[in-house]
C-alpha positions in Angstrom: 62.0 35.1 104.9 60.8 38.7 104.1 58.5 41.1 105.5 57.2 44.6 104.7 56.4 47.1 107.4 54.4 50.2 106.1 53.6 53.4 107.9 52.9 57.0 107.1 53.3 60.1 109.5 49.9 61.0 108.7 48.2 57.9 109.3 48.0 57.8 113.2 46.4 55.5 115.9 46.5 58.2 118.5 48.5 60.1 121.0 50.5 57.7 123.5 49.7 58.8 126.9 53.0 58.4 128.9 50.9 56.6 131.7 50.7 53.4 129.4 54.3 52.7 130.8 53.0 52.7 134.4 53.7 49.8 136.9 52.3 48.4 140.3 53.5 48.1 143.8 51.3 45.8 146.1 51.8 45.1 149.7 52.5 41.5 148.6 55.4 39.4 149.3 58.8 41.3 149.0 57.5 44.2 146.7 57.5 46.6 149.5 59.5 45.2 152.4 62.7 44.0 150.8 61.9 45.4 147.5 61.6 49.1 147.5 62.2 49.5 151.4 65.0 47.8 153.5 66.4 49.8 156.3 69.8 48.7 157.1 70.5 47.6 153.4 73.9 49.0 152.4 72.2 51.4 149.7 69.3 52.4 151.9 68.6 56.2 152.1 67.3 58.3 155.3 63.9 56.7 154.8 65.0 53.1 154.5 64.3 53.0 150.6 66.9 51.0 148.5 68.8 53.4 146.2 69.8 50.6 143.9 66.1 49.8 143.4 65.3 53.6 142.9 68.0 53.8 140.2 66.6 50.8 138.2 63.1 52.4 138.5 64.4 55.6 137.1 66.1 53.8 134.1 62.7 52.4 133.3 61.0 55.9 133.3 57.9 54.8 135.0 55.3 57.6 135.0 52.8 56.3 137.5 52.9 53.3 140.0 49.5 51.8 141.1 49.2 51.5 144.9 48.7 49.7 147.3 47.0 46.9 145.7 45.7 44.6 144.1 43.8 42.1 146.2 45.4 43.6 149.4 43.3 46.8 149.1 40.2 45.2 149.5 40.9 44.6 153.2 43.2 47.7 153.8 42.6 50.4 156.5 44.7 53.2 155.1 44.8 54.9 158.4 47.0 52.0 159.8 49.9 53.2 157.6 50.0 57.0 158.8 51.6 58.6 162.1 54.3 57.4 164.3 55.7 54.1 163.1 56.0 52.5 166.8 52.2 53.1 167.1 51.1 51.6 163.9 49.1 48.2 164.2 50.3 44.8 162.6 47.3 43.3 161.0 46.4 40.0 159.5 46.5 40.4 155.7 43.7 38.0 154.3 44.4 38.4 150.5 47.8 36.7 150.8 47.8 35.1 154.2 50.7 37.2 155.9 51.0 40.0 158.3 51.2 43.5 157.4 53.3 45.6 159.6 52.1 49.0 158.1 55.8 50.4 158.4 55.0 51.9 154.8 52.0 53.8 154.1 50.6 56.5 151.8 53.1 59.2 153.3 56.2 56.9 152.7 55.1 55.6 149.4 54.4 59.3 148.1 58.0 60.3 149.2 59.4 57.0 147.4 57.5 58.0 144.4 59.0 61.4 144.4 62.5 60.0 144.7 61.9 57.4 142.0 60.7 60.1 139.6 57.3 58.5 139.1 53.7 59.4 140.7 51.0 57.6 142.6 48.0 55.9 141.2 45.9 55.2 144.4 43.5 52.6 144.8 40.8 52.7 147.6 39.2 49.9 149.5 35.7 49.1 148.1 35.7 45.6 149.6 35.3 45.8 153.4 35.3 49.6 153.3 33.2 52.1 151.2 33.0 55.8 149.8 33.3 57.4 153.2 36.8 56.1 153.8 37.9 56.9 150.3 36.7 60.4 150.8 38.7 60.7 154.0 41.7 59.3 152.1 41.5 61.8 149.2 40.9 64.5 151.7 44.3 63.5 153.6 46.2 63.2 150.2 44.9 66.2 148.2 43.1 68.8 150.2 45.5 71.8 150.9 44.6 72.3 154.7 42.1 73.4 157.2 40.2 70.3 157.7 40.7 67.2 160.0 42.5 64.9 157.6 44.5 67.3 155.7 45.7 68.8 159.0 46.6 65.6 160.3 48.7 65.0 157.0 50.6 68.4 157.8 50.8 67.3 161.6 52.5 63.9 160.2 55.1 66.1 158.5 53.6 66.6 154.9 52.3 70.2 154.9 51.7 70.3 151.0 49.1 68.2 149.5 50.1 65.3 147.4 48.0 66.0 144.4 47.4 62.4 143.3 45.5 62.5 140.1 44.6 59.0 139.3 42.2 57.0 141.5 41.3 53.2 141.3 37.7 52.4 142.6 38.7 48.9 144.2 40.3 45.9 142.6 38.9 43.0 140.9 35.4 43.1 142.5 33.8 40.3 140.6 36.5 37.8 141.7 35.4 35.5 144.4 38.8 35.5 146.0 38.3 39.2 146.7 37.3 40.4 150.3 33.4 41.3 149.8 33.2 40.7 146.1 30.3 42.3 144.6 27.6 41.8 141.7 27.8 44.2 138.8 25.0 46.1 140.2 26.3 46.4 143.7 29.8 47.5 142.4 28.2 49.9 139.9 26.3 51.8 142.5 29.3 52.0 145.1 31.7 52.9 142.3 29.5 55.5 141.1 28.9 57.1 144.7 32.6 56.7 145.6 33.7 58.5 142.2 31.2 61.4 142.9 32.5 62.1 146.3 36.2 61.8 145.3 35.6 64.3 142.6 33.6 66.6 144.9 36.7 66.9 147.1 39.1 67.3 144.1 37.5 68.0 140.7 40.9 67.7 138.9 41.1 63.8 139.5 40.5 60.9 137.1 38.9 57.5 138.3 39.1 53.9 137.2 36.3 51.5 137.5 37.0 47.8 137.8 36.3 45.8 134.8 35.8 42.1 134.9 38.9 40.3 136.6 39.7 38.8 133.3 38.3 37.8 129.7 37.9 34.4 131.1 35.5 35.3 133.9 31.8 34.1 133.3 30.9 37.8 134.0 33.0 39.1 131.4 31.3 41.5 129.0 28.1 41.7 131.0 30.1 43.1 134.0 31.3 45.9 132.1 27.8 46.9 130.5 26.1 46.4 133.8 28.4 48.3 136.1 29.0 51.2 133.7 25.1 51.5 133.5 25.4 52.9 136.9 28.6 55.0 136.9 29.4 55.9 133.2 29.5 59.7 133.6 31.5 59.6 136.9 34.4 57.3 135.7 37.0 57.9 133.2 38.5 54.5 132.6 37.8 50.8 132.8 40.4 48.4 134.1 41.7 45.3 132.2 43.7 42.7 133.8 45.5 39.7 132.2 48.4 37.4 132.7 49.8 34.8 130.3 51.6 31.6 131.0 53.7 28.8 129.2 52.8 25.8 131.3 52.5 23.7 128.3 56.1 24.6 127.3 54.9 25.6 123.8 57.0 28.6 122.7 55.1 29.3 119.4 51.7 29.4 121.1 53.1 31.4 124.1 54.5 34.1 121.8 51.2 34.4 119.9 49.3 35.6 123.3 49.4 39.1 122.0 46.4 38.2 119.7 44.6 37.4 122.9 45.4 40.8 124.3 44.3 42.5 121.2 41.0 40.7 121.2 40.6 41.4 125.0 40.9 45.3 124.3 38.7 45.3 121.4 35.9 43.5 123.3 36.2 45.9 126.4 36.3 49.0 123.9 33.0 47.3 122.6 31.5 47.3 126.0 32.4 50.7 126.9 31.1 52.1 123.7 27.8 50.1 124.2 27.4 51.6 127.8 28.2 55.0 126.2 25.2 54.9 123.7 22.8 53.5 126.5 23.9 56.2 128.9 23.4 58.8 125.9 26.7 60.3 127.1 29.1 62.4 124.9 31.9 61.5 127.5 34.7 59.0 126.2 35.8 56.6 128.8 39.0 54.6 127.9 40.9 51.7 129.3 43.4 51.4 132.0 45.1 48.0 131.5 46.4 48.3 135.0 47.7 44.7 135.5 49.5 42.8 132.8 52.3 40.4 132.6 53.7 37.1 132.2 53.1 35.0 135.3 53.6 31.3 136.0 57.0 30.3 136.7 56.6 30.4 140.4 53.7 27.9 140.1 55.8 25.5 137.9 56.5 22.1 139.6 59.8 22.4 141.6 59.5 26.1 141.7 56.5 26.5 144.2 57.6 27.6 147.7 55.8 26.8 150.9 54.9 30.0 152.6 54.3 29.9 156.3 51.0 31.5 157.0 51.2 34.9 159.0 54.9 35.3 158.1 55.8 39.0 157.3 56.8 39.7 153.7 57.7 36.1 152.6 59.1 35.7 148.9 55.8 35.2 147.2 55.2 35.1 143.4 58.7 35.7 142.5 58.9 34.5 138.7 62.4 34.3 137.2 61.7 35.5 133.7 63.5 34.1 130.8 64.2 35.2 127.2 61.1 34.2 125.7 58.9 36.1 128.2 60.8 39.1 127.1 59.8 38.5 123.4 56.2 38.2 124.5 56.5 41.4 126.7 57.6 43.2 123.6 54.6 42.1 121.6 52.3 43.0 124.5 53.8 46.4 124.5 53.4 46.7 120.7 49.8 45.5 121.0 48.8 48.4 123.5 50.6 50.9 121.5 48.4 49.8 118.6 45.5 50.5 120.6 46.8 54.1 122.1 43.7 55.8 121.0 41.9 53.9 123.8 44.4 52.3 126.2 45.7 55.4 128.0 46.8 53.9 131.2 48.7 50.6 131.8 50.5 49.1 134.5 53.0 46.1 134.4 52.5 44.1 137.4 54.4 44.5 139.4 57.6 46.5 139.6 59.9 44.7 142.1 60.4 41.1 143.2 56.5 40.1 142.7 56.2 39.1 139.2 58.4 42.1 138.3 61.2 43.3 136.0 63.4 44.1 139.0 64.7 41.7 141.4 66.5 42.1 144.6 68.2 39.8 147.2 67.5 41.0 150.9 70.8 42.6 152.3 72.2 41.9 148.6 72.0 43.2 145.0 69.3 44.4 142.7 69.3 43.5 139.1 67.2 43.7 135.8 65.3 40.7 134.6 65.0 39.8 130.9 61.4 41.6 130.7 63.0 44.9 132.1 64.7 45.8 128.6 61.6 45.8 126.2 59.7 47.6 128.9 62.7 50.3 129.2 63.0 50.8 125.6 59.2 51.2 124.8 58.9 53.8 127.8 62.1 55.8 126.5 61.3 55.8 122.8 57.6 55.1 122.6 56.3 58.5 123.5 54.5 60.6 120.9 52.0 59.4 118.2 51.5 55.8 117.5 51.2 55.4 113.7 49.0 52.9 111.8 51.5 50.2 111.0 50.8 47.5 108.4 52.7 44.5 108.4 52.9 42.0 105.5 54.6 38.5 106.4 54.1 35.0 106.5 51.9 33.6 109.4 51.9 30.4 111.3 49.4 28.3 113.1 49.7 27.0 116.8 47.4 24.5 119.1 45.5 27.7 120.1 46.0 30.4 117.6 45.8 30.5 113.7 47.2 33.0 111.2 49.8 34.4 113.7 52.1 36.9 112.0 55.9 36.1 112.4 56.5 39.9 112.8 54.9 42.1 115.2 55.6 45.9 114.6 54.3 49.4 115.4 55.9 52.8 114.8 55.9 55.7 117.2 56.7 59.3 115.8 57.9 62.0 118.4 57.5 65.4 116.6 59.2 67.3 119.5 62.4 65.2 119.4 62.4 64.8 115.5 62.5 60.9 115.9 60.7 58.0 114.6 60.9 54.4 116.4 59.9 51.2 114.8 59.6 48.4 117.4 59.4 44.8 115.9 59.5 41.2 117.3 60.5 38.4 115.0 58.7 35.3 116.5 60.4 32.9 114.1 62.5 30.8 116.2 64.6 29.5 113.3 64.9 32.1 110.6 66.0 35.9 110.2 63.5 38.0 108.4 64.6 40.8 106.0 62.1 43.5 106.6 61.5 46.4 104.1 60.4 49.5 106.2 58.3 52.1 104.1 59.0 55.6 105.9 56.1 57.3 104.3 56.5 60.9 104.9 59.8 60.7 106.8 62.2 62.1 104.2 65.5 63.2 105.6 65.5 60.8 108.6 68.6 59.1 109.3 69.3 55.9 111.4 70.3 56.5 114.9 70.7 52.9 116.1 69.2 49.5 115.8 69.0 47.8 119.3 68.6 44.1 119.3 68.0 41.6 122.1 68.5 37.9 121.4 69.5 34.8 123.0 70.1 31.4 121.6 68.2 29.8 124.6 64.8 31.0 125.0 65.0 29.7 128.4 68.1 31.8 129.5 67.6 34.0 132.6 69.4 36.9 134.5 70.6 36.3 138.1 72.3 38.4 140.6 75.7 36.6 139.6 75.0 36.9 135.9 72.9 40.0 135.6 73.6 40.5 131.7 73.1 37.0 130.5 70.1 38.4 128.3 70.4 42.1 127.7 70.2 44.4 124.6 73.0 45.4 122.0 73.2 48.1 119.6 74.2 45.7 116.9 71.3 45.5 114.5 71.7 45.7 110.8 69.7 48.5 109.2 70.2 50.7 106.1 68.2 53.7 104.8 67.8 54.9 101.2 65.4 57.9 101.2 62.3 56.8 102.7 63.0 53.2 102.5 64.8 51.3 105.2 66.1 47.5 105.0 66.3 46.0 108.5 67.5 42.4 109.3 65.3 41.0 112.3 67.2 38.2 113.7 65.5 35.0 114.4 63.7 35.4 118.0 64.5 38.7 118.5 63.3 42.2 120.0 64.1 45.1 117.8 64.2 48.9 118.4 65.0 50.8 115.2 65.5 54.5 115.7 65.4 57.2 113.2 66.0 61.2 113.7 65.5 64.2 111.3 
């Protein structure tokens, strides 16, 4: 089978915001306790953070981490997580039916982010709380000093302000599962007032308004238009959330789910631009795709674990990812890069243990799941300018989608480094694909490496005992002749083809 991948250095989608490679840590399951934080662990540092986890996070090059939720944030009192640890209250956590000990709060998480070479994307509670508490939180985090909350931060051992630049205005507020869910009008009004107050405290920040919880919600579309009619000029991004599953155990259909993400992004862009017209605004609001991933393994028959209600940090939502999941993750990353002009922030949900690329064992090891690697490659090599990338190849039909291209691809040029990277997924489970790559405008670029990831078993997984069962290799076959390259995309494979001037 053959394919053509056409690109030109001057035909661009837009600049890739590094925050598109963000992630997410929620006070859920073992994401915090037993994930990033485990005092007494052999690798624990002076604050109880697992250094083995920090090392893996650094390998991913995560620029921003959304915190502290998620559904959790809609019932969270942020003041519970500051001050002396022995005086912090233990609370019932209604979102996930557990107990929250508050041993990690914003002060600790900010320090963890610094040690992991990342930054905080802070979410505020617009469920059980509102603008006043959000204003107090940003004053605590970002105000330099001389006020009650900023001086309390200093008294708690943190003299310098945190300077958190990205603020989420609640989470999934149209979801009936959300504490104090709201209508689009109710949410739009409170989001507007919260955004105003946050920016009055710190005009340098950006805010993210909650889009509909998913494209499958009855409110989808009308929610975005209605809530933005109240807050368009005071918000900078609209959130998108989506998760994909393969409960049907139909790999061909599963690997086509990037088509759904593509349609989802286009739909939200349309709703945003409609709201812009109605608001008579010159401001451009973009997308924060701040929850996306594959999520279903933990709910499969035989995998679902009973969690005792009101336990502390139980093992919740611990999907063990296989090779086909990594292929879809690659296609989803390619899809967001193809919309780099409007998708400016994105967060793989989540980062450690809870539907995550990194897994740990309490008291034991930490290892990379299969989905870790496409994420790491995109973060490392997908920075710069996304190019309009045209793919000509055969297509296939599934029970859910028609005209699915066998090859997904996008190219990113990095002028500062003099590099060009072509990402490609071959979804053909049976055949290699010989891809001709037209490198228009990239004369004099040589091949650096062709990274591949493949496994004969799409259900293969990585474990603590066998952490490299599915991992990338620099064994791809690509040749370059002038501005034309020939690349062999192996059957069912993730490919990263790097060129340098």
